N, C-alpha and C positions, 0 to 999 in steps of 0.2 A: 387479453391473453396474458397468462402468467409467464414470467420469464424463469426458466429453469437454468440450473448451472450448465447443463449440456447444451441448451440453446444458446446461452450467452457465450460459452467457450467456442462453439462452432462459428458464431458470428464474428468474434473478435480475436480470440486467443489461439485457437487451433491452427489457423493458417500461419501464425507468427512463430509458434513454438514447434520444435521438431525433435524426433528421436528421444533420447533419454529424458530430456526436459519435459516433453509431452507426457511421458509415462509418470513423471513426478507430479505433474499437475492433475492428471486424471486418477491416479492411484495413490491416495493419501498414505497407505501403508508403506510405500516406497519413497514418499516425498522427502524425508529427511536426508536420504542418500543423495538424491539428485539436486535438491534445492539448497543444500548447505554449502556447496562449492561456490565461493564468491565470484567465480568467473562464468558460471552458468546463467543463462537468462532465467529470471524468476518472475518478472513483471511484464505482462503483455499490455500494450497500450494501443487503443484503436479509437477511431472517431466514426460514428454512424456506420459501423461494420467494416470500415476500411482500416486495415492494419497500418500502424505507424511505427511501432518499435517493439522489441523484446529486450528488456534491460536486465543486466546482472546487478548484484549488489555492488560490485566494483564500479560499474557504470554510474550507479546512484551515488556512491561514495566519492566519485571524481567530480561531481557537481559541487558548487559552493554549498558548504555545510552550515547547518544551524544546530546548536546544542541547547537542549532543554534539560533542566534538573527539576523534576517534579514528582510529587506524590500521586499515585494512581489508585483506583479501587482494586487493582490486581496485584499490588505490591505492598508489603508491610512498611517499607520506608522509601524515601525519595530515591529516584533512579535517574541517571543521566542517559538521555537518548540523543542520537546524532543522525542527521540525514538532511537531504535538501528540503527546503521549505516547499510547500505546495505551489506557491507563487513562482519560485525559481524553476521547479519541475514543469509547470504548465507553460512557462515562457519558451521552453524548448519546442513546444507543440503549438505555438501561437494561440494558447488558450485564453479565453475571455472570462471575466468574472461572472458573467451571466450564464455561462455554460454550466450544464449539469454533469456531474460525474457519477457513474455507477461503479461502485467499489465492490469487487468480488473477492472473497476469501477462499482459501483452500477447502474449508469445511462447508462450502455452499452459502455462507452468510453473504447476503447482497443488500447493500444500502445505497441510496441515492442522496447526493448533497450538492448544493450549489457551490461552484468553485469559489465565489466571493465570500461565502460563509466560512469556508476552510481557511482561506487566505487571511481574512480579517481576524480570525481567532488565533492565528499563528501556528496552524497545523504544519507538521513536517512528515515526510515519509522516512521514518526512522529505520536505519539498517544496522545501527550499532546501539548496544546497551552497555553502559559502563565501559566504553572503549573497545568492545569486541563485537564482531558481527553476531547478530542474534540467530541462533539455530532455529530450525523449524519447530523443534520440540519446546521452544521457549518463546513463542509468539512471532518468530521470524518467518520468512526472511525479510519481510517488510511490514512495518507496523505504523499505521496512521496515528500520530501522537499529537496531543495538544498540551500547551503549558497550563495544565489544570490549576496549578497554584497561583498563576498570574492574576486571575480574576475569579471571584466567586461565581459569576454567571457561567463559567466554563465547567463548573462542577454540577452538571445537570445531565439528564438523560439525552437531551438534544445533542450534546457533544460526546458523551460516553458511547452512545450507539454508533457514532461515526469514527470511533477509535478502533479501526478494523485491524486485527492482527492476522498474520499469515496471508497478507494481501498478495494476490497473484494476477489480477487484471483490473485495469481502469478503462472504462468506455467513456469517451468524451462525447456529449451530445449537444 
């Protein structure tokens, strides 16, 4: 059975998010207004359909932070990204490296990755770019980012495809 955005959100994000935030997740045209407030929940987290949390960018920024300064295929010059490492983030939910993560973006992009692969590669859940919260109009509110310049192996489709911008939901399985 194919997983659609609607099915995925019903299973893990819709019960967590409510009111204006729900409108922002479901209606991309209004997303920038509701998702750009640092205090509003922007990231739904669930495990096997059970809701665990709805986190704001401020919640993510309050976790221990990792800074990356890296060149990406989406920028003309190196950019500084800041956010919790995937390992720090998952420790909040007793995540295991063998666990799979389904990463869902606001535009319906859905990709699966092993937690261990993201942790080993040094991925972060970036909420800031060059010191400022990333707006939805510029790949925010959350961007899965890798230190692409750290190792040549990270400069491949395997990692680029998992650099999810406008991340709104993580399903731990």
